[in-house]
C-alpha positions in Angstrom: 58.3 -61.2 127.1 57.7 -64.5 129.0 57.8 -66.4 125.7 61.2 -65.0 124.9 62.6 -65.9 128.3 61.4 -69.5 127.9 63.2 -69.7 124.5 66.4 -68.3 126.0 66.5 -70.8 128.9 68.9 -73.6 127.9 67.5 -77.1 128.0 63.9 -76.0 127.3 62.3 -76.4 123.9 60.4 -73.6 122.3 56.6 -73.8 122.7 55.0 -75.9 120.0 51.6 -75.2 118.5 48.8 -77.4 120.0 47.8 -80.4 118.0 44.2 -80.5 116.7 41.8 -81.9 119.2 39.3 -84.8 118.6 36.5 -82.3 118.7 38.1 -80.4 115.7 38.4 -83.6 113.6 36.2 -83.9 110.6 33.8 -86.9 110.7 32.5 -88.7 107.7 28.9 -89.8 107.6 28.6 -93.6 107.3 25.7 -95.4 105.6 23.3 -97.3 107.8 23.3 -101.1 107.5 20.4 -103.2 108.6 21.2 -106.3 110.6 20.9 -109.6 108.7 18.1 -111.9 109.8 19.1 -115.5 110.2 16.3 -118.0 109.8 16.5 -121.5 111.3 17.1 -124.3 108.9 13.8 -125.9 108.1 15.3 -129.2 107.1 17.1 -129.9 110.4 15.1 -132.0 112.9 14.0 -130.1 115.9 15.9 -131.0 119.0 13.8 -132.2 121.9 14.1 -130.2 125.1 16.3 -131.9 127.6 14.3 -133.8 130.3 13.7 -131.8 133.4 15.7 -133.2 136.3 13.3 -134.8 138.7 13.5 -134.4 142.4 15.0 -130.9 142.3 12.8 -129.6 145.1 13.4 -132.7 147.2 17.2 -132.5 146.8 17.1 -128.8 147.7 15.0 -129.5 150.8 17.2 -132.4 152.0 20.4 -130.4 151.2 19.1 -127.5 153.3 18.4 -129.9 156.2 21.9 -131.4 156.0 23.5 -127.9 155.8 21.4 -126.7 158.7 22.3 -129.7 160.8 26.0 -129.1 160.0 25.7 -125.4 161.1 24.0 -126.5 164.3 26.8 -129.1 165.0 29.4 -126.4 164.5 27.5 -124.0 166.8 27.2 -126.7 169.5 31.0 -127.3 169.3 31.8 -123.6 169.5 29.6 -123.2 172.5 31.1 -126.3 174.1 34.6 -124.8 173.5 33.6 -121.4 175.0 32.1 -123.1 178.0 35.2 -125.2 178.5 37.5 -122.1 178.6 35.2 -120.0 180.7 34.2 -122.7 183.2 30.5 -122.2 182.5 28.2 -125.2 182.3 27.7 -126.2 178.7 26.4 -128.9 176.5 27.2 -132.4 177.7 29.3 -135.1 175.9 26.2 -136.5 174.3 25.5 -133.3 172.5 29.2 -132.7 171.6 29.5 -136.1 170.1 26.0 -136.7 168.7 25.6 -133.5 166.7 28.7 -133.9 164.6 28.0 -137.6 164.0 24.5 -136.8 162.9 25.8 -133.9 160.6 28.4 -136.2 159.0 25.8 -138.9 158.4 23.4 -136.4 156.9 26.1 -134.9 154.6 27.1 -138.4 153.4 23.5 -139.3 152.7 23.0 -136.0 150.9 26.0 -136.6 148.7 24.4 -139.9 147.7 21.0 -138.1 147.1 22.7 -135.5 144.8 24.7 -138.0 142.8 22.1 -140.8 142.2 18.7 -140.9 140.6 15.6 -143.0 141.3 15.0 -145.0 144.5 18.6 -144.6 145.7 18.2 -140.8 145.7 14.9 -141.0 147.4 16.2 -143.3 150.1 19.2 -141.1 150.7 17.0 -138.1 151.0 14.8 -139.9 153.5 17.9 -140.8 155.5 18.8 -137.1 155.6 15.4 -136.3 157.0 15.7 -139.2 159.5 19.1 -138.0 160.7 17.9 -134.5 161.1 14.7 -135.3 162.9 16.5 -137.8 165.1 19.1 -135.2 166.1 16.6 -132.5 166.8 14.3 -134.8 168.8 17.0 -136.6 170.8 19.2 -133.7 171.6 16.8 -130.8 171.9 13.2 -132.0 172.6 13.9 -134.6 175.3 
């Protein structure tokens, strides 16, 4: 009786039969195809492996030192700003100027070390170590 009421209601379409679902669809078995094996061309000359970049460890080490010095400089500046607003004693002018200068010098030297090869890269890496050791020893150990 409910089905007849739905058919009598104006604006409603009569109930349609459900379409077949994907589970009811008939599947066709496909034949199995083996993958094709591609062999390298024996007439082509073998390409030599690219040379391993030298100084990778050294550049990573000096880059870490430069980044650490930069984080330390930012930390000293933040502490100096907090101490300025709270009236607490904080780092002096030597620390507030020296740390950012040492960090900038170390970052510039690291940029040279990353972009050059040979003695220039080694010298720039040594400069990064020198700036970092100088900043730590002058501003923290004395």
